[in-house]
N, C-alpha and C positions, 0 to 999 in steps of 0.2 A: 504494500500500500504506500510505503514511503517513496518508492521509485516513481509512482504515478505523480505524486505531488512535486517531487524534485524535477521531473521532466516538464511538468506544467509550469513551474517557476522558471526553468531554463528557457522554455519556449517564449515566454513573455518578457524575460529579461535579456533575451538574445545571447545567452551563453551557449557556446558550442556543445553539441551532444557528443558524448564519448563514442569512439569508433565501434565499440561493442554493441551500441544501440542503433547503428545505422543499418539500413536494409542491406541484406546480402545480395550479391549479384545473382541473376537468374542462372539456373543450371543450364548446361549445354542443351541445344535443341534436341528433342527426343529422336528425331528422324535424321540426325546429322550424317550417320553412315549411309543411309539410303540416298540422301541428297548428294553426298560426295560420289556415290556410285553412279547416279544419274548424270552428274556433271562430267564424270569420266567418259560417258558414252555420248552425251548430247552437248557438252560444252556449257556455255553460260545459259542459265535457266531463266533469267530475268525476262518476263513478258512473253515467254514461249507458250504455245499450245501444243502439248504432246498427246498423241493418240497412240497407245501401245497395247498390243495384245497381252492378255494375262500371262500366257506362257513365257513371253519375252521378259515381262516385268518380274516374273518369279525367278528368272535366271539372274537378273540385275540386283533385285532386292528380295531375297527369299523370305517366305513366311511359312509358318506351320499350317495355318489355315489357308488353303489354296483356293480362295474365293476373291471376288472383286471387292467385297466389303472389308477385307483385311487391309485395304489401302486407303480407307476413308481418312484416317489421321494424317497420312502422308500427303494426300490430296489437299487437305485443308492447310497443312503447314506450307506446302508449296504455294498455295494461293495467297496466304497472308504474308509470307516472308519474301517471295520472289515474284508475285503477281503472275505465276505460272499455272496454267490450267492443265491438269492431268486427266485424260480420259482413258479408262481401261476397258478394253473390248474382250469379251469372252466368246469363243467359238460356240460354246454350249448354250449360253443364254442370249447371245446376240445383243448384249448391252453395249 
C-alpha cells in the first residue's frame, strides 16, 4: 500500500520513477521465426499480398495442426506488423 502512495506522490511531484517500476519491453514477436522464414523465401514482406498453398506454407512454416486455421495468428501478425496480406489456399477445401 505504501508503494501506491509513494508512486502517487512521485507522479505529482515529478520525481523520476525507479527503473524497476518502468514497463518492461515487449517480448519478441511470437511469429518471428515464421516471418524470418517467409522473408527468406519472398524477401521484404512490407505491403505484399501473398497467396500460398497450404502444402507450401507447411514446408516454410511447419505446424502440428495441418489446417488453414493454424495460420490465423501469423496472418494477423503479418497484417499488423508488415501490412502484408497472407492468403492460404487448400486443395481440399478450396479456400
